N, C-alpha and C positions, 0 to 999 in steps of 0.2 A: 514612752508609751505609757497610757493612762492606767492606774491601777484598777483591779476589778475585784470586787469582794463576791467570791461565788457563794458564801454562806447566806447572804441576804436573799439570793436567788433560791436556794433551797427552802429558806423560811417563808418566802412566799408561795412557793410550790406547795408546801405543806399546810399552809393556812387556807389554800384556795381549792385543796382536794377534798373529796367527799369523806376520805377515811380521818383527815385531820379534823374536819369539823365534827364528826361524829364523836370523835375521841374527846374533842373539847367540851362537847356537852356532857359526856359520862364523867367527866372530872368534877363536876359541881353544878348546881343550878345557879348559884350566884357567885359573884366574885369576878376576878380578872379571867379565870381560866373558862368562865361559862360562855363566852363568845369569842368570835374572830374579826378582826379587822379586814374587810376586803381592800383591795388595791385601789378599787375606785374611790375609796374614801368612807363608804358607809359601812355601819357596823352591821354584820350579819348574825342572825339569831343561831342560837346553839343548834347543831345538827342540821342546819340548812346546806344541802349539796350545793357543790360549786361545779358547773359544767366545764368551763375551760377559762385560761387565762386571758384577760380582756388585752388585747394588742394596742398600744398606744401610739407605735409607729406608723406613719402612713407614707404613700409613695411621694406626698407632697413635699417630705422632709428631705428628699433626695433629688440630686440632679447631676447628670453627666455633662461635664464641661471640659473643654478643651484647655490644658494648663500650659503645655510646651509644644514648640513646633521645630523640630529638628530636621536636619538636612539642607540640601541646596535649593535655591528657590526655583520654582518650576517655571519653564520657558522664560528666562530672563530675556528683557528688552532695552533697558536702558540702565545707566551708570552714572554716579555722580560722588565728588568727594569734598569734604570740607578740609583745606590745607591747614587751618588753625585748630580747629577742634578734633581733626584727625578722624573723621568719621565717615564711612563708607555707606552708600544706598544703593538698593538694586530694585529696580521696577520689573514687573513680570507680565506676561500677556493676560494673565487674569485680572490685573488691576491691583495687585498686592505690592506692598512696598517693605522691604527687609532692610533694615538700618543695624549694622554691626558697630556698635557703640561700647562705651563704658560709663557707668553711672557715679555720681558724687551729688553733695548737696551745695554745691557753690559754682559760680560761673562769675569771670571778671569780664566787664564790658570793656572794650577798646572802642574809643571815640575815633572819628575821621582823622583827627589832627595828631593823633597818637601813633608814634611809630612802633613797630612789632619787631621785637628783636627774636633770635633763635631760642633763647632762654624762655621767653615768654611763650612761644610755640608749644613748649615742653609743659608748662604750667597751666594753660588755659583748660578748662574741664567744662563738661556739659552737664546740666542740670537733669538728673534723673533719680528719683528716690526710689526706696524700697527695692534695691537690686541687690542680689546675694550672689556670691560664687564660693566654690570650694576650691581651695588652693593647696597642693600638696606641700608647699614649703611654708604654709601659713599666710599672712596678708601680704599681698604685693600691689604695687601700683603700676600702670601701663601693661598689664596682661591682658590677654584676649579673654573676652568674657559674655556680656549679654548680647543678644541680638534682637531688636524690636521689630514688631510685626504690625503693619497697618493695611487696611483693606479699603479701596473705593466701592462705594455702595453700588455704584453702576456697574462694576466689573469689568468696565472697557480696559483696553491694553494700555499700559504706560508707555507714552511716546519719549518722554524726556524728563529728567530731573535736575533741578538747579538748587543750590544751597544758597541761602542768605548767609554768607560766610560769617562764622563767629556770632551769629544771631540767635541760634537756636530755632530755626526756622527753615522750611524747604517748600518748593514749588513744584508741582508736577503737572504736566501736560498728558492728557488722554486721549485715546483714540475716538471719544465721543466729542472731541472739540472742546473741552472744557479745562480749566486752569484753576488748581486748587492750592490753597495756602495752608500748610500744616504747622501747627504749634508743636515744637519739640521740646519746650519748657515745662511740661507736666507728665505726670505719671504714665499717662497713656497719650501718645500723641492724637491729636484730633485736627480737624479741617476747621479753620478760622473763617475763611472766605472761599468762594467759588465763583468762577467767571465762566459764563456759557458764551461761545461763537456760535451764531444761528446760520449765518450766511455764508462764512468761509471756513475752510478747514485748516487746522493749525499743523504747520510742518517742522518749525524752529524756534526756539525760544533761547534768549541770552539775557542774563542779569550780571551785570559789572560789578566788581568789587565794591563794597560801600556805596552803593547807589540805590535810590529808590524808584528807578525806573527799570521796567521789565519790557524787553522789546520782544514781540511775537512775529513771526513771519507765517504767511499763509500760503495756500496752493494757488492762490490767484495772483501771487507776487506782490501782494501789498505787506507793508509792515505797519503794526499797531504798537502803541506805547501804553503801558498800563503803571498807574501810581502803585507800588507795592504796599503803601502804607492804607490807603483805603481800598485797594484792590478793585479800582474801576478804571474804565478807558479814560484816559486824558484827552480824546479827542483829535490828538496829533496823529496823523496817518500819512505815511509815505506811500504814495501810489505809485504802482510799477510803470505807468506811462510817463511818469514826472521824472522818475529815476533815471531812466534810459534816455537816448536821444530821441528827440522829437521826430526826427525822419525814420526812426526804426518803427516799422509797423507790425514787426512779428512778436509775439508774446515771449518774454524771456524765461518762462517757465515759474515753477514754484520757488520758493526763496529756501535755500539750502544751507546758507549760513548767515550767522549775524555776529558781530563783535566790534567793541569800541577799539580806537586808536589808543596805544599804550601812551603816546605823547600827548594826544588830546581826548579826552572822555566826551567832549562835544562832537565828535566825529564817528560816524558808525560806517563800518564796511559791510556791504549787502552782497551776497553771492547769489546768483541765478542759476538755475539748473542747464541752461544753454551755453554757459562759458562765460556770462557777463559779470563782471563784478564792478560796484559802483561804491566810492567813498562820498558819504551823504553828510553833508554840514547841518547839524540841527539847529543851529542857531539861524543861519541865514536861509534854511529851507531850500538848499539846491545842491547839486552835485560838484563835488570838487574834482572827482577823476573818475573816468569809465575806463575799462580795461576789456578786450574782448579776445576769446580764445576758441579754436575751432572744435575742441572736445569738450563734453559736458563736464562740469565741476561737481565734486562730492564733498570736498571740505577745503577750508582755508585757515591758515596759521600765520599769525604775527611774528616778525622779529621784535625783541623785547625794546629795541631803538625807536620802533614805529616808523621806519624808513623803507622797509621792506615787508613783503609776505608772501607766502608761498601757497601754491594751490595744487591739489591732486585732481587726476582728470580720469576719465573711463577708458583712455587707452594705455593706461599704467605709466603715465609721465607725471613728473614733477615740474612746474614752473615758477620760478622765481622773479618776482616784480619788484621794481623800482619805482617810487612815487614820483619822482623827477621825470621818468620816461615811461609813461604807461602805454605807449603805443604798441609795444612788444615786450615779451619777456627776455630779461638778460640772461636768463640762463635756463636750459630745457634739457631734462636728462629723463630716461627710461630706465631705472636701476637694474631692472631684470631683463632687459631687452637685448638681443642679440646684435652686436655691432656688424653692419654690413660692409663688405670689403671693398665695394666701389663708392664708399663714402655716403651712401644714402642713409636716410632716417632709419634708426632701429626699428626692429618689428614690434608691432603693438603687443602688449600685454594684457593681462587681466585688470579691470579697475583697481585703483588705490582708492579703498572706500574712506579711509581717514588718514590725515597726516598731522603732526606736532612737530613744532620748529622750536627747540629749546635750547638756549645759550648757556655757555658756562665763562666764569671769569678767567680760568687758569687752562683752558683746553679748548678745543674744536667743539662747535655746536652739534647738538644730538638732532638727528631727523630720524623720526619714528613713523612706520605707516604700517597699515595692515594691506593685503592683496597684493596685486601688481606682480604676480608671478606670470611665467611664460605660459602661453596656452599649450605648448608642446609637451608640458610635464602635468598631465591631467591626473596624475596618479599620486602627486605630492599632497600632503595634508595642509590644512589652512597655517598660515604663517605670519609672524610678526617680524619685520625687517627694521634693524637698527643700523643706522648710518652714523658713525662717528669718524670725522676727518675722511680718510680714504679707506677705512675699514668698513667693510659690510657684512652684517651678521644676521643670519636667518635663524629665526626660532619655530621650529614646527610646534603645531599644537595637536592634542589629541581630538579636540572637538572644534567647530566652527567657531570664530570669533563674533562676538555680539558688539562688543566695544571695548575701547581701553583709554586710559587716563595716565598722564604722566605726573608723577609726584615731585614737587620741588620745594626748596628750602623756603621760598618767600611767596606770599599770596599776591604781590604786587606785579603787575605785568611789566612796568617800566624799569624793572631791575634785571640784572643777570638772574636766569630763573634757577641755575644750579640743580638739574635733575638728579634724584638719586634712585628712583623706583618706577617701574611701569605696573599699573595694574590692569591685568588682561581679563576680560569677563567672557567666559565661554558659554556654550550651551548648557554644559553640565560640570562646570568647575571654575575656579577662580584662581588664577596665577598671578604672582607678584615677582617681578625680576629685578634684580640687583644690578643698578647702572653704575655703581662705584667700583666695580671689579671687572676687569678686562674680559673675563669669561662669561660673564652675565649669568651668575646662578641664580637660582630662583629661591625665595624665602620658603621656609618651612611652614606650611599652613597650619595652624592652631585650631581652625575650626574643623567640624565634620563636614566639609562642603559635600563630598559625594558620598554618602551612605552606600548607595547601590554602585560602588566601584566595580564590584561583581554583584549580580542580582541576589538579593536576600532571599533565602530560602526556608529560614526559621528562625525565631527570636524567642528569649527567655529573658524574665525581669526579675530582680530579686531587691528586696529592700531590707533594711536593717542588716547589713552585712557587717562582719566583725571590723573594728574600726581600723586595723592595721592592714586590712586586705588591699585597700585600694593603693595605698603608699607602695606595697609590695609589688602590685601589678605594674605600676607606673615605673618603678626602679628597674624592673626587668625589661619593660616595654621600651624604655630609653635606649637600652644597650641594642636594640634590633633596629633603630632607626635607620633609614638610608642616609648614606653618605652623599657629599657633594651639594648640599645646602649652603645658603649664604650664613656666614657666622655673625650676621647682625640681627637685631631684634626685629619683631614683626612691625612693619611701619604704620599700621592701621592701630594706633593705641590711644585714642582719644577718651579721657576720663579716668576714673578710679572707683574703686568699692572695696568694702571688707567683708570679712567672712559672715556669713548668714547666722543669726542666732538658734534658728529651729531646723536647721538642716540635719539629715541623717544619710547615712551611706546607701546609694543607690546604684546598682550595676545592671547594665543591659547587655546581653550577649547576644551577637548576630552570627548565623552560619550562611555560608555564601555557596554559590553556585561552583567557584573554583575550587571548594574545599577548604578555604580559609575561614578562621572563626576570629571574631573582634570582640573584645571587652571594652565597654564604653562606660565611662563615669557619667551617671545621669543626676548626681546629688544637686547640682546647681542648675541654672537656666539653660547654660551652654553645654552640650554633648561633647566631652572629651575623650578621646580614644586612648586607653591605657596599655592595651597590649594585643599583639596580633599574633595568631596561631596557624601554620600552614599544615593541615593533616595531610596533604599531599606528599608530603616528604618523606613518609615511612615506607612508600611504596616505589618499586622500580618505575622509570618512564618506560611509556609504552613505545616500542618500535613500530614503525609502518606496517600495517598487516596484523598486528597483534591485538588490536582492539576490538577485533570481532566478537570475542568472547563477552566483553562487556557491553557490546551493542545489542545483545540479546536482551538485556535488562533495560539500558537507558540508551537513547540515541546519541546525547551528547552530555558533556559535565559528569564523567564517570566519578568524580570526588564530591560531588555536590553533598552537601551537609543536610541529612534528612531530620535527625533528631539529635538533642543534646540533652546531657543531665550533668549538673554542677552542685556539689557539696561545698558551700563556703567555709564551713567548719573544718573539714578534713582536707579540703581543695581537692578532691578526686573530682575528675571532670572525664566524662565519657562522651564519644560521638559516634553516632550511627549514620553510615554513609548510603548513598543510592544504589551503591554496587555491592550490598548486602554484607556489610563488615561493621564492626564494632571496635573502635578504639578506645583504651582505658590509658588515661594521662594521669602522671603524678608531679606535683609541683616541687621544685627544686630550684635552689639559689645559685648552685654550682654546675659548672658545665662538665657534662660526662661523655664518654667515648665507649659506647657498649652496643652489643646486638640487641635487635628487637623480637622480643619472644612472640609467637604466633601459635593460633590455635586453628583448627578446620573442625567445623561442625556440619553434621548430615542431618539436613532437616527436610524430610518429603512427605507428602500426604499420600500414602499407598493405600489402595482400596481394592487390590486383587484379591487378597484371601478372605473377603467377606461372604460369610455363610448366608445363603438366601434362607427366608422363613420357610420355604417349600421345597427342600432339596429335591423331592421324589419327582417333581415336575421337569427338572432340567432334562433336555435330550441327551441321550447316551452316546449319541454318534458325534464324532470331534468336530464336523463343521458346522454343528448348530451354533456354536459360540462365535463363529466368524460371521453369522448371518444377524447376530445382535449388536446394538451398539455398546462400546466399551464404558465403563463407568469412569475410567480416567478421562475419556473425551469429553463426558458431561461436565465435570469439573471445570471446563473452560480453559484448559491448560494445553496449548498447541504449540509450543515452542521446542519441539524436539528437534535437535540440530545434529547433522552428522559431519565431522571433521575427516575429510579424505578417507571416507569408507569407515572409520571407527566412531563409537558412540563416546562422547565425553562423560566422564564420571569421577567424581571426587577431585575436582579441579576447581579452584577458586577464580574468581573473575579478576583479581589484581593479583601481582606478585609483590610479596613484602620483601624488601631488603634485607640480605643474610649477611651482608658484611658489617663490621662495626660501623656504627654512625655517630657522628658528633653531634651532640644535642646541647644547644646554648641554654643559659640558665632560663627559668620559666617552666612551662609545661613540656614534659618529657614523655614520649610513648612507652609504656610498660608491658601493654599487651595487646595484640591485635587478633581479634576473633574474625574468622570469616566463615561464611557457609559456602557450601561446594555444589557442584553440579551432581545430578543423581539421575542415572538411566538416560542421559542425553538431554535432560531439561535442566535450565538454568535455576538458580536459587531464586527464590521471590524476595522482593524488597522488605526489609524489617519494618514492621507496623508499630511496634510498641517497645519500650525500653524501660527499665527500673533498675536502680543500684542501690545497693546497701552497704555504705562505707564501712560501717562498725563491723559487719560480718565479713568484708571482702567479696561480696557477690554481687554479680550482675546478670539480670535475667533480660532475655529478649525474644521476640516472637514474630512470626508473620502468619500468613494464612495456612501455613502448612504444619506448623507446630510451635513448640516452645523450647527454650534451653536456657539452662542455668549454669553459670561458670563461676568457680571460685578463681579470682583473679591474684589473689595472694599465692596460692598454691598452683596457679595456672593449670587447672585441670577443668575437664567437664564433668559436672555433677548430674545434669540431667539433659536428656535429649529426647523428647517424645514428639509423635505425631498428633494432629488434631484428634484423630480417632482413639488413639491409645489414651489420650486425656479422661476420656468418658468412657473407656473400656475397661478391660479386666487389669490393665496395667496401673489404672489411678488408684494410689494408696488411700484416698480419702473418698472412694465411690460411696453412693447411698442408694440403696433399693428403691424405685419408684412405688408410690401406693395409688394404684388405679381404682377408681370407683366400681369398676367391674371386674371384680375379683375372678368369676368364672372364666373370663376370656384373657386371662394374664399369661404372658409366656413365662418359661422357666428362668431361673437366675441366670443361667449362662447365656441367655440371649441379649447380644450386646444391643440392641435395638433402644432398650428402654433403660439401660443403666445410668442413673445418675443425671440424665437429661433435663428433667423438670427443675433440678436443682440450680443449673447452671443457664439454661435457656427458659424460662417460663413462658416467653411469648411463642415459642415452638411447641409447647406441649400439646395444644389442641392438632396441631399438623401430624405430630407424631402419632397421637391416638386415632386419628383418621387413618393414618397409613397402617398402623396396627390392627385396626377394625377390619379394614378392607383385606387385610392378609389372612387374619383368623376365620372370617365368615366365609373365606373362599371355598372351604371344605363343604360347607352347606349350600352353596349356590349351585343352579343348574349347569354353570360352567364346569365344574369339578365332576358332576356326573356325566356331563358329555364327554369329559377327558377320559373317564374309565371305560366308557363305551368304545372309545378309539383304540385302546390298548390291544395288541395282538397277544392272543393265549400262549403262543409258542416263542416269538422272537422278543417281545416286549416293546416293539416299535410304538412310538408314539405319534400321533397324526401331528405333521409339522404346523398346520394352521391353528389348531388348538392350543398347541404348546407355544408358539408364538403369542398367543394371545394371553396365556397365563403368564408368561414371563415378562411380558410388557406391564401386567399390572404389578408384578412383584417388583420391577425397576422403579415404577411410579412411587411405589411405598418407600422404596429406599433412598430415592432422590428427595423424599420429604424430610430425611434426615438431615440434611445440609442447612 
């Protein structure tokens, strides 16, 4: 932090003040002390008064700008992966592109004639300068880090992404029928070229490995070829009517798939929506093969030998075709269809939206697809199916599947693929499945993909934290991580970077609706979760029917975190929940097994005992009070609840565990403070929270009052209602000074005690109420009231008394 000399500021204030200038003038008419130098640079005459300090900072010197974007991409639509650089790109419906990359200052070019080995795959890196990351163990290579953000100016949705593998470039196809070539070799990725389609809509793109031609399919069924270097149309167009048989008059539909043959890059496989597949010879400009199927096609995948290909269809079937006999598929399967007893075709299932066919040298090939479930299982979640040999594994997902890609050891399509992982893009998450283990575990995701796993209800930001705090939180958080993850490293590991020279510790704390609290390391570009705390573990689980008490305060999420306080130096952490409780946590590196201390505090805004300014006008008969509206109803509290004929009182909303609780290392609950029901009314939610860790005090309050608790001694020091704070119980009360002393109340009148010091904006309203009450005795209404009194019984005319009491109540309501 930059050092600041406060003495210079004081010298400037003294020189510019009138007293300083006059003092300088009296010190002598000549010499150095006879004048003062003004901040503007002009010498002022002795004794010249200075009105104010000239402000040199203006709003033009400041600008609010976005520095970091955290969280999962909003509404993802497309996915791409560079198998050499190991970079992942995600496109969104808003036209944004997020690239999860690593940065370094070198890149090795691999020519077309050079063979890429497995060692080279680990060494090749991407050029991205000025990237920094804070790692808990020092500098490491291949760790998750920075994610780059790009945005299309048009804001159109991204339909498809294609990497120029190992060339530091990316092609994006957007919903406005435009193609963009992005340069990733610079600090900020930028668009180099753009190409707009005016008459046709883009439906599919394909860029072969180490090729300079980009194939673009359209909604009309035509295929265009774009030169990737100049990014202009080559003029070569494969028209749909030439691709299919001339005798066929029906339109085949949009192009849904394009891919080059693994055996011959001069042959292009075109898949149409109506079930037609054409193998087009680019050199001879004619079709070598045509295949037809009754069901619509969604995707096509090649076998690495280039002799077979597999199609996925809308009836949940997979068809395997041989180039030598394209008249009919030599294998048709419906993986999730029920087999009929009479030998008929299995029942149709949901469409298989995408299929990938990957071969292995030492085992059976992998067939991976999304969708295809049976229609009778409507309640099942979205799933990814992995077929390996005779084994079929269905992986259910928490969110709908947008797209998936299979990660292989080699980028060459004519070799054994050797798949090792599957990247699954969901609507709100990113999952990577390990294919090298038989149980297909998932990789532990190092990115903060879904910050809103449970909705965020509050946040806190801390900068310049103690340097040892982040490693400590990371060490205890690592012990709480879930089990069952893959033991391999995160596969998206392109690039490398070093520790930034100017970073300082930053921590973000988020409170969530399920009662969890997450500590994030925000020191680097990437947000890393350090530690997760579950506040709901200090309470007993609510059984069916027992949640009605909490429902009086909040309809759902009774453990939602409302406010937080954290002292990084003492490591004291406090949480205020929506169910009117405060939990005080202490940090410990050791596991303990102990009981949780709890306190119950009674806070209620009671106004039944208020003395009215004119007590003599209250009707003496008992039924008069029932005719007037109660003051408690005016406060807006109508939550009186009776439970089986009895009124709830001194009962908290949640039950703290009374048995000894095992607390792992990290933040451990030291004290739970709960507000209780009062006279059938539930406690109000806590609206303010303050903690002094040096004195061991926690103060909290709501609309009903204030409480101060010593969490070291575990005792309540102060519990006062809102009225008591400004009444006779206030130890720091001050008497108001009204400009109209002749009409001031006595000192024992609560209406005017100390309110002007605490609520200046209500002073006028209080005085108006007071004036209306004090002038009541001189008004015609009071004279009429005296005439209505009976000389024998003291009976008061009810209509007149009601009018007087209404005026008194209006004056009292002005105090709120």
